[in-house]
Phi, psi and omega in degrees: 000124177291154186292154177294149173295162181300333183259022181209164174224131185270115177234128181054033173083005185245135183273098180276134183291139178234110183171191183271164177299323178302312175305311184295326179286325179294322179289321180293328184298340178288347183105144181142177183258118176255125182236140186234077188284137177259159183305317181298337175269322181303328183300338184264011184304329183273353187234350183245098189292319184294324179293314182292327172296323176295314183293323183291332181264008183291146175272327172229118178242116188266149175273067177285328186286110178299320183296315177299316182295320179293311180299317180298310184297325179289315180293319186266354187051048182251181180229048177293137178265149177268131173239108182287154173298325178297317179292321177300314180301315185297320179295312181302320182293345179269356183287127176305321180289329179285331176280347183288128186298133179083003183262354181228138179245130179253131177250118182233164189282327187196168183295333175299312177301321180298313184296315181292310186289315180292323175302316182293314180302320177304318179291339176271006180078021178249109181272123178243115178295154179298330180294344180256021176245132182231121174273112184291140171294171176277106185287152178304149176307140183302136172243137189315322183256003187276151171264161173252109186240133177223088184291340175294317177297317178302313182297320182297314181298315182300320182288320183270326180054055177288158174285329184239137171236125185247117176260125186234028189265005176101152183297147177102320178261314189291332184293306176299325174302309182295319177299318180291324173301316178300323180290323191253346180285153181278349175221170182242095175287173169279117184257107181257111175269084187265352177060234185271006186302316178298327184289331175293339177266326186279336190093008175294329166231185190300137177291129182247109182290163183304314184299320177297314181293323176305318185264021174062035185248009184302319180299326180289321176304314184292320183292317183291334179283322182216074186301325182290338179270322192250338185300310184296315185303313183287330176295321178293336178300339183303336179299343178295334179301317183298319179296316182297316182295320185278312189263337182051252187265008182259151175290130181295150176298139182279134178247107180290000000 
């Protein structure tokens, strides 16, 4: 495994960005795929081929997973810093080009999310035209070797040519979708796979204050808000420990 660049750290064969949120946003603005993987999805790195390919091809990969950061630093006696998706999004929302009407296309899961998130963005002075909102279909359940392909979305992006494409449909599907967009678009916008980060600000999900995000407690807020939905998901994330302990800086062997 080649050594990590000064502004990255290789964990599980993936180069995670190390730097400030401002630096990450500046790099993303040049165009490319930004992925913010969480532990519940990272645990499937050895079994989900399309997901691992997306992460391996990301242009900016953030250390959003508090669990990964804590376990890695303990195992390796390292000092990897965490950069959450929420902090990244806050920085992104302050960029003049991102705030420009028509310069950003938002992909959301349902009309309720659109109403909550776009309404909140409007209150922040960010106008998102209806033409630049895409409600994603229900994609087939992830299969280890399948891609997430949406030709309707590809056509829409080609027609509008926004500088930014923001995917908010959740981990597991949005990363392969973002990777597919990167491969098939005729130009390379900044593709931000932010998942639920916007929902933590807009109130579409539980509000996560800055202090809770800073002290790695976002997962606890989610569990307390909807235990039936999130408790099992985060409990399953414990499996990431075994991957980190065994492979360290190497990509896990793929298990078909």
